[in-house]
C-alpha positions in Angstrom: -26.1 119.1 220.6 -23.8 116.4 221.7 -21.5 115.2 219.0 -19.7 111.8 218.7 -16.7 113.6 217.1 -16.2 117.2 216.3 -13.7 119.8 215.2 -14.1 123.6 215.3 -16.5 123.7 212.3 -18.3 120.3 212.1 -19.8 117.7 214.4 -21.1 114.2 213.7 -24.1 112.3 215.2 -25.6 109.0 214.4 -28.6 109.6 212.1 -32.0 109.5 213.8 -35.6 110.1 212.7 -34.8 113.8 213.1 -32.4 113.7 210.1 -34.4 111.1 208.1 -36.3 113.6 205.9 -33.2 115.6 205.0 -31.3 112.4 204.1 -34.3 111.2 202.0 -34.5 114.5 200.0 -30.7 114.5 199.4 -30.4 110.9 198.4 -33.5 110.9 196.2 -32.2 114.0 194.3 -29.1 112.0 193.4 -30.7 108.6 192.6 -31.0 107.2 189.2 -34.0 105.2 190.5 -36.3 108.1 191.1 -39.4 106.3 189.9 -39.0 103.6 192.5 -37.0 105.5 195.1 -39.6 105.4 197.9 -39.3 101.6 198.0 -35.5 101.7 197.8 -35.3 104.3 200.6 -37.6 102.2 202.8 -35.3 99.2 202.4 -32.2 101.4 203.0 -33.8 103.0 206.2 -34.5 99.4 207.5 -30.8 98.6 206.9 -29.8 101.7 208.9 -32.1 100.7 211.8 -30.6 97.2 211.7 -27.0 98.5 211.6 -26.2 97.0 208.2 -25.6 100.6 207.2 -24.1 102.9 209.9 -25.1 106.4 209.0 -23.9 109.7 210.4 -25.4 113.2 209.9 -22.7 115.9 209.7 -23.7 119.3 211.2 -22.1 122.6 210.5 -21.9 123.8 214.1 -22.2 127.6 213.4 -25.6 127.2 211.7 -26.6 123.9 213.3 -27.5 122.7 209.8 -26.8 119.4 208.2 -24.1 119.7 205.5 -23.3 116.1 204.8 -24.0 112.4 205.5 -21.3 109.8 206.0 -22.0 106.1 206.0 -20.4 102.7 206.4 -21.9 99.7 204.6 -21.3 97.0 207.2 -21.9 93.9 205.0 -18.3 93.1 205.7 -17.8 94.4 209.2 -14.0 94.0 209.3 -13.7 96.2 206.1 -16.8 98.4 205.8 -17.2 100.6 202.7 -17.0 104.3 203.6 -19.4 106.6 201.8 -19.9 110.4 201.8 -22.6 112.7 200.5 -22.2 116.4 200.8 -25.2 118.6 200.3 -24.9 120.8 197.2 -24.8 124.1 199.0 -21.8 122.9 201.0 -19.7 121.5 198.2 -16.3 123.0 197.3 -15.8 124.4 200.8 -13.8 121.6 202.4 -16.7 120.1 204.3 -16.4 116.7 202.7 -12.8 116.3 203.7 -13.5 117.5 207.3 -16.5 115.2 207.6 -14.6 112.2 206.3 -11.7 112.9 208.7 -14.1 113.1 211.7 -16.0 109.9 210.9 -12.7 108.1 210.2 -11.3 109.2 213.5 -14.5 108.1 215.3 -14.8 104.7 213.7 -11.1 103.9 213.9 -11.7 103.0 217.6 -14.1 100.2 216.7 -12.4 96.8 217.4 -14.3 95.0 214.7 -12.7 97.0 211.8 -9.4 96.0 210.2 -9.6 98.7 207.5 -12.1 100.7 205.5 -12.8 100.6 201.7 -13.7 103.7 199.7 -15.2 103.7 196.2 -15.2 106.8 194.0 -16.3 107.4 190.4 -13.1 107.5 188.5 -14.0 111.0 187.3 -14.7 112.3 190.8 -11.3 113.7 191.6 -12.5 115.4 194.8 -13.7 112.1 196.2 -10.5 110.3 195.2 -8.5 113.1 196.9 -10.5 112.6 200.1 -9.6 108.9 200.1 -6.0 109.8 199.6 -6.2 112.4 202.4 -7.3 109.6 204.7 -4.2 107.6 203.7 -6.1 105.5 201.1 -4.1 103.2 199.0 -5.5 102.7 195.4 -6.5 99.1 194.9 -8.3 98.9 191.6 -10.4 100.5 189.0 -13.4 98.6 187.6 -16.8 99.1 186.1 -19.5 100.3 188.5 -21.9 97.6 187.3 -21.1 93.9 187.6 -19.9 92.3 184.3 -22.9 90.1 184.0 -25.2 93.2 184.2 -23.1 95.0 181.6 -23.2 91.9 179.3 -27.0 91.6 179.7 -27.6 95.3 179.2 -25.4 95.5 176.0 -27.0 92.3 174.6 -30.5 93.7 175.1 -29.6 97.2 173.9 -30.4 98.7 177.3 -26.8 99.9 177.9 -24.5 101.7 175.6 -20.7 102.2 176.1 -21.4 105.8 177.2 -23.5 104.4 180.1 -20.6 102.6 181.7 -18.7 104.4 184.4 -15.6 103.2 186.3 -15.0 103.3 190.0 -11.8 103.4 191.9 -11.4 101.4 195.1 -9.1 102.4 198.0 -8.0 100.7 201.1 -7.9 103.0 204.2 -6.3 101.8 207.4 -7.8 102.7 210.8 -5.0 104.9 211.7 -5.0 106.7 208.3 -1.9 105.0 207.0 -1.9 102.6 204.0 
């Protein structure tokens, strides 16, 4: 397999139809929209095809198995949002950090990018550490949901205080320095 970027353990490729099913299974298992996920995934896959989302499959080279997916939401092409999803069986083994470093190295050569953003649940210390490992500078902590959604949900009794999670946002330079 020809990788876009690799180290001695992992290699990254742009996602294709070959990896689509694996990505579908992993992302559906983590979605809170399971009842309507097929429609959500169809829209997401269309965005991947159009390049609104740039998606990478991360392979463990020894087993030739997918261990993670990394993506950039390109709605703001000069500052894409970096995302990472490690498959459960590969968690806590350093694959997330390795994958993020490889994708960061690869995408840092793109002329259109000024810097990357990274969002992590405030309780997800591992994700926050990966952002910091990439040179991420903490920018802000805010609710995951927009304020208007929170206000509506609280007013209608759909949301409770326990339902609200916070996210931390980081700015990551192309060269890995803040």
